[in-house]
N, C-alpha and C positions, 0 to 999 in steps of 0.2 A: 320515256323516263322511268328510271327503277324507281317505285313510289317505297320501297322498304327503307331507302336511305333518308328520306325525307319524313315516313313515318316514324323512324329511330329517332333522329334527330329532335321533333317535335315531341315525341313520348318522353326523351329523356328531360325536356326543358319543363314539359307539364308536371312530371313527377316530381322535380325539384321545386318549381312554385306552388303546386298543390300541396306538399308536405309543409311547406314555410307557411302557407294559409291553414293550414288544419292545426297549425301551432298556434294560431291566432295572429299571425305577422299581417302584415298589410303591402300591398303590392307596392305602393309608392317607398317603402323599405328598402326595395332592391332596386330602386331606378336611383343611380346617380352617376351623373354626368362625368365626374371629374375622374371615378375609379375607372368608368369606361375608355376615358380619353387614356388614362396611364397604361391601362392593360393591353386594349387592341391598338392604339398606338403606338407603345413600346414593342409589342410584338410584330408588328408590321415594320417599325424599323429595324428590328434584329433580322428579320427575314430579309429585309432589304441588304442588309449590312452582308448576311451570310452567304449570297448566291449572287453570281453575274446575273446580268440582264438579260442574257440569253436564256438561261434558266426559268427566270421569271416569268417572260414571255409563255411558258408553256403553262401556266396557271389555268387559263380556260380549258385547254386541253386535257390537264388534270382533273378539273370538277366535272368536264363532260363524261371521263371514264368512271367518275365514281356514282355520278348522278344517272348516266346513261341505262339504257336497256341493252342484255346482251341479244346482240343482233342473230347470230347462227347459233344453234345447239348443235352437240356432236352428231346425233343421229341425222339432221339433216344434211351436214357437210358431207356424211355418209353416202346417202342416197345420191348426193351431187355427182360425187366421185365414181360411184358406181355407174350411174348414168353415162359418164364420160367415156367410161372404161367399155360399155356397151358401143358406143360410137364407134371408138378406137378402133375394136376389135372388127367391125363392121365393114367400115369406111375409111379406115386407116386414122393416124392422129393428124393428118392435116385437116380431117372434118372436123376436128376440136376448136377450130380457129375461132368460128363465129361463137359459139355456144361457150368456149370458155371466157371470150371477150366481153360476154354481156353477163357476168355471174359479178355478185356484188361484194365477194371477197376479194381485197386488191391481190392478197398473197398467191391464191388460188391462180388468179389470171395471169400474174407473172409467172409462176411457175408453168402453167399450161402451156403459156407463148413461147417460153423456152423448150420445152417440148415438141411445139410446133416447129420452131426453126431447126430443129436437128442439133440441139446443145447435147454435149455428151452428157450420160446420167451421172458420173461422178461429181463433174462439173455444176450441173444442175443442184446437185444435193448440197454442196460446198455453199453456193451462193445464196440458197434457202437458209442453210443452217445459219449463215451470216446476219440474214434478216432477222430469224429468230432471236439470235443475241442481241442483236439493236434492238428489236421491240422491248427484250427483257430488262436490257440499261434504260430504255426511256421510259417505263414504268415504275422502274426503280427510282428515279430521279424524280417523278412525280410526288411518288410516296414520302421523300425525304425532305420535300419543301414542307410539308405537313406535318410531319414527325419533328422538325424544327419547330414549327409555331406551338406543336403541343408540348415541346419542351420549353419554350420561351414563356408561355403564358402564364403557367404556374408561378414563375420567377418575378413576372412585372407584376403579378398579384400580391406577391411579399413586399416586394418596393412599394407598391400604391398603398399598402397597409402602413406601413414603417414611416413613409412620409405622412400618413395621417395621422399617426399617432405622435410623432414629432409635433404637429400642428396643435393636437390637443393637448399635450403636456406641456406646451408653451403659453396655453391660455388657459390656466385654471382658475381664473378670477371667479367663474361660475360653478360651482362644485355640481349643481343638479344638471348643467348641460354635459356632464363627463360621460355619463352612460351612453346618451343618444349618439356623441360625436365618436367614440369607441365603434359601436355599432356600424358607424357609417364607414369608418376606417378600414373595417373589415371586409366592407364588401367587395372591395378590389381583389382579396384572396379568393373569394367566392367566384368572381367573375373569371379569375385566372384559371383554378381548378376545375369549374364547370365547362369553359368554353375548351379547355384542352381535353378533358374526359368525354366530353357529349359530342364534340365539334371536328377538333383537327386530329387527334388520336384515330378515332374511328374512321375518319375518312382517309387517312391514310391506311388503315387496314384495307378497307373497302378497295383502295386502290390495288394493293398487293393481292387481294382475292381476285380483282378482276385480270390482273397480269397472269396469275397461273391457270386461268379459264382461257384467256388468248393463247398462250403458249401452249397449252394443251390441244387447244384447235390447230395452232400452226404446225405441230409436229405430226399431229394426224393428218392434216393436209399434205404434209411432206412425205409420210409413207404412201399416202394416195397418189399423188403424182409420180412417184417412182412407180408404184405398180401398174398404173396405166402407160407409163414410158414403156415398161418392161412386158407389155401385151399381156398381163395376167387376165386370166378369165375372171368375169365380173362376179361371180359367185364366190371364189376365192379372195378379191378383192374386198367383197362385203364380210366375209368371216373375218379377213385378217384386219382390217379397220375396227371392227366391233370389238375384237379380241385386244387390239391395240387401247380403245376407248376405256375398255373396261378395265385392263391392267394399269394404265397411266391414272385412272381415278383411285383404286386400290392403294397402289402406290403413294398417291399425294395423302389418303388418308392415313397409312402406315406413318408416313413422316411427320403429317401434323399431329400424330398421337404422340411419336416418340419425343418432338419437340416439347409438348405439353407435360410428358413425365419427365424430361430433363430440366424443365422450369420447375417442377413440384418438388423435385429433388434438391 
């Protein structure tokens, strides 16, 4: 499990609650069941309306993506590909069947199995590129669910606050209760904004980051599989994949900086 996601959520909640207590507030002031029901119940209902059941069933997989640990690092995959290229040059591609079938990465297993089966290199590339596109769309679908929740939650918080104020203004017989009642009403807004910016939207961003990592690994493996099929020398395979991984990382950094610059402008 990736502890950074859990630590980040807990740290955000601790900062909010800690700041509230520092100003002299009480934890009981943040515990409002009606506000929680309106915000989280309303957000859940909005998400259920927004997506078909087939998409909603992917939520557990999305959470595993956000909270799970990255399985393989690029340099580990490069070493695996280089080892397979050594076997292929020494004993032929048919000797890869056993070693590739035991590899933990499904994408690499499928690619190498096509190589062992004698599939044309162009067809191998086409099939694997389609799998990469499918993986990208899958993760994008994961992120959209949590992005939607992050958009609905603040709105539900405002709705809860308005409902609370309606109740307060409808019963002004006791002016001494006006202040506490208004404070309770605004708790719904707090729940909505806090959950969106500490839970829902960060999880969506984490899923997108995982998507970039996985796509980069899959593209790296694609280059390696084609190199093994072409019978390239292991040293050249290592150099090519190391250069590709470095270039992909630099390109993504430049894209991120460009996006951040456009946002700032």
